[in-house]
N, CA and C atoms as an extended XYZ file, in Angstrom:
366
Properties=species:S:1:pos:R:3:atomname:S:1:resname:S:1:resid:I:1 pbc="F F F"
N        23.913       12.317        2.167 N   LEU     1
C        22.685       12.149        2.415 CA  LEU     1
C        22.279       11.207        1.897 C   LEU     1
N        22.118       11.031        0.976 N   SER     2
C        21.211        9.881       -0.383 CA  SER     2
C        21.793        9.279        0.067 C   SER     2
N        23.350        8.428        0.909 N   VAL     3
C        23.665        7.421        0.704 CA  VAL     3
C        22.850        7.127        2.192 C   VAL     3
N        22.874        7.983        2.924 N   LEU     4
C        22.293        7.155        3.810 CA  LEU     4
C        20.807        6.851        4.455 C   LEU     4
N        20.320        7.298        4.004 N   CYS     5
C        18.993        7.474        3.408 CA  CYS     5
C        18.976        6.213        2.518 C   CYS     5
N        19.418        5.695        1.518 N   CYS     6
C        19.458        4.520        0.908 CA  CYS     6
C        19.831        3.929        2.167 C   CYS     6
N        20.448        3.615        2.668 N   LEU     7
C        20.872        2.478        3.586 CA  LEU     7
C        20.396        1.984        4.576 C   LEU     7
N        19.544        3.608        4.734 N   CYS     8
C        18.578        3.324        5.960 CA  CYS     8
C        17.072        2.811        5.517 C   CYS     8
N        16.712        2.828        3.796 N   CYS     9
C        15.886        2.298        3.403 CA  CYS     9
C        15.785        0.959        2.931 C   CYS     9
N        17.397        0.749        3.038 N   ALA    10
C        17.243       -0.778        2.728 CA  ALA    10
C        17.621       -1.854        4.293 C   ALA    10
N        17.779       -0.798        5.147 N   VAL    11
C        17.468       -1.661        6.427 CA  VAL    11
C        15.326       -1.469        6.656 C   VAL    11
N        15.287       -0.457        6.223 N   LEU    12
C        13.728       -0.646        7.266 CA  LEU    12
C        13.295       -1.519        5.896 C   LEU    12
N        13.884       -2.285        4.539 N   CYS    13
C        12.518       -2.908        3.407 CA  CYS    13
C        13.048       -3.731        3.817 C   CYS    13
N        14.078       -3.992        5.094 N   CYS    14
C        14.587       -5.816        4.386 CA  CYS    14
C        13.845       -6.787        5.788 C   CYS    14
N        13.044       -5.401        6.972 N   LEU    15
C        12.076       -5.295        7.795 CA  LEU    15
C        10.310       -5.334        7.047 C   LEU    15
N        10.359       -5.001        6.375 N   CYS    16
C         8.840       -4.214        5.932 CA  CYS    16
C         8.786       -4.669        4.982 C   CYS    16
N         9.190       -5.212        3.523 N   CYS    17
C         8.923       -5.237        2.173 CA  CYS    17
C         9.114       -4.292        1.908 C   CYS    17
N         9.634       -3.579        1.555 N   ALA    18
C         9.940       -2.611        0.399 CA  ALA    18
C         9.508       -1.602       -0.302 C   ALA    18
N         8.168       -1.231        0.979 N   VAL    19
C         7.616        0.107        1.173 CA  VAL    19
C         8.161        1.087        0.670 C   VAL    19
N         8.608        1.307        2.453 N   LEU    20
C         9.768        2.417        3.215 CA  LEU    20
C        10.540        2.715        1.723 C   LEU    20
N        11.351        1.650        1.068 N   CYS    21
C        12.418        1.621        0.701 CA  CYS    21
C        12.688        2.650       -0.418 C   CYS    21
N        10.965        1.785       -1.518 N   CYS    22
C        10.572        1.885       -2.677 CA  CYS    22
C        10.047        3.305       -2.870 C   CYS    22
N         9.632        4.026       -1.756 N   LEU    23
C         9.575        4.848       -1.416 CA  LEU    23
C        10.519        6.217       -0.996 C   LEU    23
N        10.859        6.222        0.165 N   CYS    24
C        12.638        6.803        0.034 CA  CYS    24
C        12.850        6.765       -1.409 C   CYS    24
N        13.621        6.195       -2.120 N   CYS    25
C        14.594        5.949       -2.947 CA  CYS    25
C        14.106        6.844       -4.564 C   CYS    25
N        12.360        6.788       -4.562 N   ALA    26
C        11.782        6.983       -5.117 CA  ALA    26
C        12.010        8.507       -5.638 C   ALA    26
N        11.683        8.975       -4.099 N   VAL    27
C        11.894       10.458       -3.205 CA  VAL    27
C        13.063       11.378       -4.817 C   VAL    27
N        14.416       10.369       -3.790 N   LEU    28
C        16.027       11.383       -4.211 CA  LEU    28
C        15.705       10.868       -5.483 C   LEU    28
N        15.284        9.690       -6.125 N   CYS    29
C        15.734        9.436       -7.202 CA  CYS    29
C        16.890        9.071       -7.670 C   CYS    29
N        17.806        8.485       -6.483 N   CYS    30
C        19.329        7.663       -6.477 CA  CYS    30
C        19.391        6.833       -7.189 C   CYS    30
N        19.148        6.585       -8.682 N   ALA    31
C        19.037        5.637       -9.516 CA  ALA    31
C        19.857        4.459       -9.151 C   ALA    31
N        21.015        4.410       -9.386 N   MET    32
C        21.883        3.057       -9.031 CA  MET    32
C        21.742        2.826       -7.154 C   MET    32
N        21.343        4.123       -6.476 N   LEU    33
C        21.559        3.229       -5.140 CA  LEU    33
C        20.047        2.650       -4.555 C   LEU    33
N        19.048        3.014       -5.224 N   CYS    34
C        17.599        2.541       -5.316 CA  CYS    34
C        18.191        0.724       -6.247 C   CYS    34
N        18.456        1.127       -6.791 N   CYS    35
C        18.737       -0.370       -7.167 CA  CYS    35
C        19.471       -1.236       -6.416 C   CYS    35
N        20.392       -0.865       -5.839 N   LEU    36
C        20.761       -1.542       -4.447 CA  LEU    36
C        20.074       -2.042       -3.917 C   LEU    36
N        19.227       -1.306       -3.075 N   CYS    37
C        18.682       -1.149       -1.981 CA  CYS    37
C        17.344       -1.645       -2.654 C   CYS    37
N        16.757       -1.698       -3.657 N   CYS    38
C        15.549       -2.633       -3.727 CA  CYS    38
C        15.908       -4.405       -4.199 C   CYS    38
N        17.454       -4.455       -5.042 N   LEU    39
C        17.936       -5.746       -4.577 CA  LEU    39
C        18.232       -6.020       -3.640 C   LEU    39
N        18.650       -5.650       -2.035 N   CYS    40
C        18.279       -6.115       -0.707 CA  CYS    40
C        17.323       -6.776       -0.764 C   CYS    40
N        16.201       -5.369       -0.708 N   CYS    41
C        15.182       -5.873        0.056 CA  CYS    41
C        14.159       -7.460       -0.628 C   CYS    41
N        14.574       -6.801       -2.501 N   ALA    42
C        13.763       -8.278       -3.329 CA  ALA    42
C        14.258       -9.544       -2.926 C   ALA    42
N        15.521       -9.517       -1.842 N   VAL    43
C        15.687      -10.950       -2.021 CA  VAL    43
C        15.888      -11.393       -0.300 C   VAL    43
N        15.761      -10.929        0.837 N   LEU    44
C        15.411      -10.691        1.956 CA  LEU    44
C        14.026      -10.849        1.521 C   LEU    44
N        13.279      -10.114        1.041 N   CYS    45
C        11.932       -9.878        1.657 CA  CYS    45
C        11.533      -11.239        1.111 C   CYS    45
N        11.543      -11.951       -0.888 N   CYS    46
C        11.152      -13.013       -0.775 CA  CYS    46
C        11.498      -14.265        0.254 C   CYS    46
N        12.561      -14.152        0.606 N   ALA    47
C        12.686      -14.811        1.788 CA  ALA    47
C        12.610      -15.788        3.004 C   ALA    47
N        12.066      -13.822        3.586 N   VAL    48
C        10.997      -14.218        4.338 CA  VAL    48
C        10.259      -14.268        4.203 C   VAL    48
N         9.052      -13.717        2.819 N   CYS    49
C         8.008      -14.195        2.947 CA  CYS    49
C         7.479      -15.722        2.566 C   CYS    49
N         8.839      -16.277        1.916 N   ALA    50
C         8.683      -17.806        2.204 CA  ALA    50
C         8.593      -18.098        3.441 C   ALA    50
N         9.387      -18.225        3.667 N   VAL    51
C         9.001      -18.911        5.165 CA  VAL    51
C         8.170      -19.073        5.961 C   VAL    51
N         7.761      -17.556        6.049 N   LEU    52
C         6.220      -17.248        6.239 CA  LEU    52
C         4.801      -17.324        5.647 C   LEU    52
N         5.442      -17.881        4.133 N   CYS    53
C         3.885      -18.603        3.222 CA  CYS    53
C         2.973      -17.418        2.987 C   CYS    53
N         4.038      -16.709        2.824 N   CYS    54
C         3.089      -14.956        2.299 CA  CYS    54
C         3.136      -14.716        0.959 C   CYS    54
N         3.280      -15.639       -0.228 N   ALA    55
C         3.193      -14.646       -1.093 CA  ALA    55
C         3.087      -13.976       -2.224 C   ALA    55
N         1.295      -13.396       -1.402 N   VAL    56
C         1.316      -12.236       -2.771 CA  VAL    56
C         2.396      -11.513       -2.180 C   VAL    56
N         1.906      -10.678       -1.167 N   LEU    57
C         3.239      -10.043        0.059 CA  LEU    57
C         4.430       -9.479       -0.407 C   LEU    57
N         4.573      -11.120       -0.902 N   CYS    58
C         6.360      -10.789       -1.441 CA  CYS    58
C         6.645      -10.408       -2.575 C   CYS    58
N         5.354      -10.843       -3.394 N   CYS    59
C         5.387      -10.709       -4.965 CA  CYS    59
C         5.038       -9.366       -5.430 C   CYS    59
N         4.641       -8.422       -4.172 N   LEU    60
C         4.033       -7.024       -4.293 CA  LEU    60
C         5.581       -6.841       -4.464 C   LEU    60
N         6.528       -6.851       -3.605 N   CYS    61
C         7.495       -6.109       -3.036 CA  CYS    61
C         8.455       -6.511       -3.996 C   CYS    61
N         8.668       -7.664       -4.726 N   CYS    62
C         9.560       -6.960       -5.748 CA  CYS    62
C         9.278       -6.700       -7.298 C   CYS    62
N         7.656       -7.064       -6.912 N   LEU    63
C         6.862       -5.855       -8.786 CA  LEU    63
C         6.882       -4.490       -8.210 C   LEU    63
N         6.551       -3.918       -7.257 N   CYS    64
C         6.784       -2.939       -6.364 CA  CYS    64
C         8.596       -2.313       -6.682 C   CYS    64
N         9.915       -2.841       -6.741 N   CYS    65
C        11.102       -2.655       -6.805 CA  CYS    65
C        11.707       -2.726       -7.750 C   CYS    65
N        10.964       -3.545       -9.170 N   ALA    66
C        11.084       -3.534      -10.235 CA  ALA    66
C        10.818       -1.767      -10.667 C   ALA    66
N        10.051       -2.001      -10.751 N   VAL    67
C         8.795       -1.013      -10.712 CA  VAL    67
C        10.179        0.745      -10.708 C   VAL    67
N        10.269        0.773       -9.773 N   LEU    68
C        10.367        2.224       -8.771 CA  LEU    68
C        11.993        1.606       -9.460 C   LEU    68
N        12.429        1.007       -9.185 N   CYS    69
C        14.207        0.849       -9.902 CA  CYS    69
C        14.776        1.292      -11.404 C   CYS    69
N        14.166        0.524      -12.207 N   CYS    70
C        14.105        0.658      -13.765 CA  CYS    70
C        13.772       -0.251      -14.351 C   CYS    70
N        13.807        0.465      -16.132 N   LEU    71
C        12.366        0.218      -16.832 CA  LEU    71
C        13.030       -1.833      -17.044 C   LEU    71
N        14.586       -1.938      -16.985 N   CYS    72
C        14.573       -3.012      -17.815 CA  CYS    72
C        14.182       -3.725      -16.485 C   CYS    72
N        14.216       -3.715      -14.417 N   CYS    73
C        14.081       -5.135      -14.469 CA  CYS    73
C        12.070       -5.023      -14.086 C   CYS    73
N        11.527       -4.152      -14.397 N   ALA    74
C         9.570       -4.263      -14.795 CA  ALA    74
C         9.925       -5.092      -16.440 C   ALA    74
N        10.534       -4.386      -16.672 N   VAL    75
C        10.357       -5.684      -18.292 CA  VAL    75
C        11.061       -7.615      -18.016 C   VAL    75
N        12.319       -7.268      -16.903 N   CYS    76
C        12.394       -9.231      -17.570 CA  CYS    76
C        11.036       -9.701      -15.636 C   CYS    76
N        10.799       -8.531      -15.340 N   ALA    77
C         9.491       -9.299      -14.301 CA  ALA    77
C         7.856       -9.494      -15.325 C   ALA    77
N         7.715       -8.510      -16.056 N   VAL    78
C         6.524       -8.830      -17.036 CA  VAL    78
C         7.850      -10.822      -17.708 C   VAL    78
N         8.273      -10.500      -18.712 N   LEU    79
C         8.842      -11.728      -19.105 CA  LEU    79
C         8.959      -12.720      -18.045 C   LEU    79
N         9.456      -12.313      -17.617 N   CYS    80
C         9.308      -14.158      -16.486 CA  CYS    80
C         8.326      -13.811      -16.107 C   CYS    80
N         6.865      -13.283      -15.469 N   SER    81
C         6.031      -14.059      -15.268 CA  SER    81
C         4.990      -14.326      -16.395 C   SER    81
N         5.806      -13.861      -17.515 N   LEU    82
C         4.557      -14.296      -18.748 CA  LEU    82
C         4.976      -16.170      -18.940 C   LEU    82
N         6.123      -15.774      -18.781 N   CYS    83
C         7.205      -17.354      -18.756 CA  CYS    83
C         6.313      -18.377      -17.966 C   CYS    83
N         5.970      -17.763      -17.164 N   CYS    84
C         5.579      -18.859      -16.222 CA  CYS    84
C         3.696      -19.330      -16.008 C   CYS    84
N         3.734      -17.955      -16.710 N   ALA    85
C         2.116      -18.230      -17.297 CA  ALA    85
C         1.366      -19.254      -18.403 C   ALA    85
N         2.676      -18.942      -19.026 N   LEU    86
C         2.280      -19.689      -20.667 CA  LEU    86
C         2.602      -21.618      -20.411 C   LEU    86
N         3.967      -21.451      -19.325 N   LEU    87
C         4.510      -22.648      -19.651 CA  LEU    87
C         4.375      -23.389      -18.556 C   LEU    87
N         3.795      -22.151      -17.215 N   CYS    88
C         3.181      -23.099      -15.656 CA  CYS    88
C         4.374      -24.283      -15.528 C   CYS    88
N         5.740      -24.232      -15.851 N   CYS    89
C         7.061      -25.249      -15.521 CA  CYS    89
C         7.460      -24.509      -14.442 C   CYS    89
N         8.388      -25.016      -13.121 N   ALA    90
C         9.409      -24.295      -12.679 CA  ALA    90
C        10.938      -24.406      -13.379 C   ALA    90
N        10.738      -25.655      -14.430 N   LEU    91
C        11.816      -25.475      -15.086 CA  LEU    91
C        12.336      -24.944      -16.035 C   LEU    91
N        11.208      -24.108      -16.777 N   LEU    92
C        11.435      -23.955      -17.807 CA  LEU    92
C        11.433      -22.283      -17.050 C   LEU    92
N        10.454      -21.464      -16.106 N   CYS    93
C        10.815      -20.648      -15.737 CA  CYS    93
C        11.954      -19.839      -15.582 C   CYS    93
N        13.377      -21.322      -14.721 N   CYS    94
C        13.868      -20.692      -14.220 CA  CYS    94
C        14.797      -20.092      -15.910 C   CYS    94
N        14.310      -21.166      -16.934 N   LEU    95
C        14.781      -20.864      -18.078 CA  LEU    95
C        15.188      -19.540      -19.306 C   LEU    95
N        13.680      -19.135      -18.536 N   CYS    96
C        12.995      -17.839      -19.238 CA  CYS    96
C        13.818      -16.276      -18.432 C   CYS    96
N        13.908      -17.298      -17.147 N   CYS    97
C        15.046      -15.966      -16.401 CA  CYS    97
C        16.194      -15.655      -16.364 C   CYS    97
N        16.813      -17.486      -17.040 N   ALA    98
C        18.045      -16.473      -17.633 CA  ALA    98
C        18.505      -16.040      -18.635 C   ALA    98
N        17.122      -15.769      -19.297 N   VAL    99
C        17.738      -15.150      -20.930 CA  VAL    99
C        17.424      -13.669      -20.455 C   VAL    99
N        16.649      -13.744      -19.043 N   CYS   100
C        16.839      -12.265      -18.801 CA  CYS   100
C        17.974      -12.150      -17.933 C   CYS   100
N        18.800      -12.566      -17.281 N   ALA   101
C        20.466      -12.385      -16.752 CA  ALA   101
C        21.039      -11.587      -18.509 C   ALA   101
N        20.430      -12.502      -19.641 N   VAL   102
C        21.570      -12.050      -20.892 CA  VAL   102
C        21.136      -11.095      -21.345 C   VAL   102
N        19.583      -10.774      -20.849 N   LEU   103
C        19.986       -9.111      -21.878 CA  LEU   103
C        19.845       -8.016      -20.255 C   LEU   103
N        19.660       -8.342      -19.219 N   CYS   104
C        19.979       -7.461      -17.845 CA  CYS   104
C        21.341       -7.411      -17.325 C   CYS   104
N        20.712       -6.999      -16.634 N   SER   105
C        22.744       -7.045      -15.349 CA  SER   105
C        21.706       -8.193      -14.556 C   SER   105
N        22.777       -8.580      -13.874 N   LEU   106
C        22.665       -9.501      -13.349 CA  LEU   106
C        21.544       -9.205      -12.181 C   LEU   106
N        22.051       -7.746      -11.530 N   TRP   107
C        20.555       -7.635      -10.087 CA  TRP   107
C        19.325       -7.545      -11.439 C   TRP   107
N        18.969       -7.268      -12.457 N   CYS   108
C        17.619       -7.216      -12.398 CA  CYS   108
C        17.595       -8.823      -12.937 C   CYS   108
N        18.990       -9.906      -13.379 N   ALA   109
C        17.802      -11.526      -12.753 CA  ALA   109
C        18.060      -11.499      -12.200 C   ALA   109
N        17.766      -10.927      -10.992 N   LEU   110
C        18.295      -11.457       -9.872 CA  LEU   110
C        16.730      -10.733       -9.502 C   LEU   110
N        17.131      -10.131       -9.156 N   LEU   111
C        15.044       -9.774       -8.781 CA  LEU   111
C        13.962       -9.876      -10.464 C   LEU   111
N        14.158      -10.573      -11.227 N   CYS   112
C        12.527      -10.911      -11.789 CA  CYS   112
C        12.640      -12.425      -11.611 C   CYS   112
N        13.633      -12.988      -11.237 N   CYS   113
C        13.285      -14.351      -10.882 CA  CYS   113
C        12.956      -14.790       -9.108 C   CYS   113
N        13.604      -13.683       -8.254 N   GLN   114
C        12.791      -13.308       -7.331 CA  GLN   114
C        10.805      -13.562       -7.675 C   GLN   114
N        10.952      -12.778       -7.710 N   CYS   115
C         9.171      -12.295       -8.790 CA  CYS   115
C         8.913      -13.512       -9.414 C   CYS   115
N         9.515      -14.385      -10.555 N   CYS   116
C         9.448      -14.931      -11.020 CA  CYS   116
C         8.775      -16.723      -10.096 C   CYS   116
N        10.103      -17.086       -9.403 N   ALA   117
C         9.416      -17.946       -8.319 CA  ALA   117
C         7.447      -17.891       -7.946 C   ALA   117
N         8.053      -16.699       -7.035 N   VAL   118
C         6.620      -16.538       -6.235 CA  VAL   118
C         5.434      -15.986       -7.597 C   VAL   118
N         5.506      -15.577       -8.353 N   LEU   119
C         4.306      -15.662       -9.758 CA  LEU   119
C         4.227      -17.020       -9.450 C   LEU   119
N         5.600      -18.383       -9.834 N   PHE   120
C         5.162      -19.519       -9.569 CA  PHE   120
C         4.050      -20.033       -9.492 C   PHE   120
N         4.389      -20.279       -8.115 N   VAL   121
C         4.285      -20.224       -6.569 CA  VAL   121
C         2.405      -20.336       -6.477 C   VAL   121
N         2.240      -19.050       -6.812 N   MET   122
C         0.570      -19.004       -6.828 CA  MET   122
C        -0.177      -18.532       -8.221 C   MET   122
């Protein structure tokens, strides 16, 4: 049931930018499946939001996933947002996210860089 629900969340969050995905997975407390769900959600959400020029909504999507999925992603999001804010440079921001990739797992780095890119645009 948890697997089906999280798969359902993954589909729903691709359509509505993570709200249902994150709520569902948080309640179920299935961390691994939630991380997979929110990874799918964050990547697709940010792609859609970029096309729609909806940077604020997209950033909220990615931050929501990072916080609810695991502390590692929350740390990555903070590190990259600080990096972007202080250095104010897209290239250096990507280097910051590369550090996240070393410190965290690959999917954490992907979430981090999606948020990081949005925060830089904002």
